[in-house]
Phi, psi and omega in degrees: 000134182287117181289350180277350181285142180261119181300145186290337188277349181281130182299147180301322181300335179302321185277348178296334183249007180266175180248052181296147178275352177286125177247115189249141180230220191274137171214169179301126178065015175214152179222108184245135187238125178286134178240036175061233185293346179279005180085227181231155178221131177260099195258326192261340177227179192285317181211173183228105183249124169070034178238128179226163172248123180290152175306334180277003177099351180279167181257135176255110182254115182294137180296133179286167180294152178298149001272356189293313183298304178301325180294320177293317179299317178296325178296310179300317182298321182290315183293321186257015179301141181297328184262015181294129177240001181284115184301322181294320178290320178299320177292330181288333184308320183296340183261004182240155167300142179297145183250124181252027177089205181242163184215141177234135172286138183298325182285340181225070185297346180280345179273135181235135181237147168273136180254112191235157176295136170271101188286352179264353190300326185275359181267144177279312176234075184293127170263124192235137176221138176250121182238116175284132187248140176123163183276349177210149185249020174237151182268170185298343182259008179290147177290164178298324176298316179295320179297315181295323179297314181293319180294323181293335182290325180205083184301337181281356181304321180299320182273316182283318178091356176205161182220130178280111183272342178168157177208156174224122187234127180281132179252120187295312183300316184266351184054044179226161172262137170253132183240148173231133184264188183296335179288328173296316178299320180289339180280352182277127177255190182299326184273345184243355184298323181294315179297319180297320178289327180297327181302329180295332185254013179253124184264014181095343178244318186204165175277132182276075187296323181292325177295319175302314182297316181292323177292322174303314180301318180289323178291324175301321179296320177295318180298320179300323178295316180296322179293340181261358185237150179226018187253351181221141171242136182248128177236145178054032179255156186233164165254135175256114182257130180225138169217158182284119181271348181273122177293335180293319182289314183298324181274002175089004179285143179268356180292131177255117182290173181299151179299132180280160171265190181220138173240131180262124181233145174207164179132184180291129181292148178251134179283338179273121184294347179278346180264130180242156175289158171294128180278125181255143176290155182300316187292321182282342183273347180236132184242353181273162179260158178267117186304294175181160167212167179215156183290136181245020185302324184240017182251101180228168170298161182302325181266000179073013183241167179257180176295159187289142176196162181295334182287347177297340182288345179293138182280336184237085179287121177070014185247036180298342180291353179269359179288163172294127185259108181242191183298316182294333181276358182284354177223163175209141175225121179227143172282138181219165175071097186233035177281351181228054176253130186229147175293152181207175177229021177214166183298152177274082185296325184294314180292319180295323177301314179296317179298316182295320178293321177296318177300315181300320180292320178295321179293325177294323179298321180290329182283332182289000000 
């Protein structure tokens, strides 16, 4: 029996204070955040199944059950194929995490993982937000029961066009992260969505207006791609928004401040900045258990390589943090979660509606 496997019955909060070697990050319908020596914490969603960080810095996302998993794998494979000549797909590559093929652990060859770029790796204090985009979060083939279930989770999705699934924001004064989960996002209505979104850009001292402006520019670029294509529709897909929370990194300093802690908050948002949410402990805020994860430090394919993809040509896999860090590199916006992408012959009006509403809300934040 592999001693690195984590039993399913141990509460998730137990690992928040352990020094596990498993470093968990973002995956479809889960949001896992590495907290350095504190191990890992699954703060924004309930659990983290089948997500690992490879020693080379890339993310290993376990393939979901059919048809979702194979559909997402086929999407990445098609977009990043070495022989791809479709201009729209080639243009789309810049808006996705780089795909480095597939990976199987030697001890469990039946398990298959997507090997993806960790887009947060180059940030010192990454502030991260997951935003589901589109007027509906179910695909055309969903059952009536599934449709009703998704609509009931956030009835305003049709009108607002996006949903805040979770965020983690670095606070300068306290050297801590404040997090909000999917229930916080679902509590936001038409009159409070702007205030909820503003929280992501406030570091406890000021609103990070420049980060808002740079993120707007990147989302506009994604919108232009959607306006130019008619071959794909995206359902239950998200944008991953990241900006640098450390003033030391943005200002060019090499000094690394002390590792931050984390406060988990949820509840109805307050428009008055003097009112704060009740701060919940990590252990009390999560009640689900973590199924398992295992160390992949020495588990590679026999040849040490992944499945073929155009991203294999990169000389520095997962090493984006070695790049020169300037103002434009202080933010990142990537499309993620592609288990519900379908071919089409008309524009994806639902996704574009969500992007435009998100842009409009961000622009209002800058005006205020």
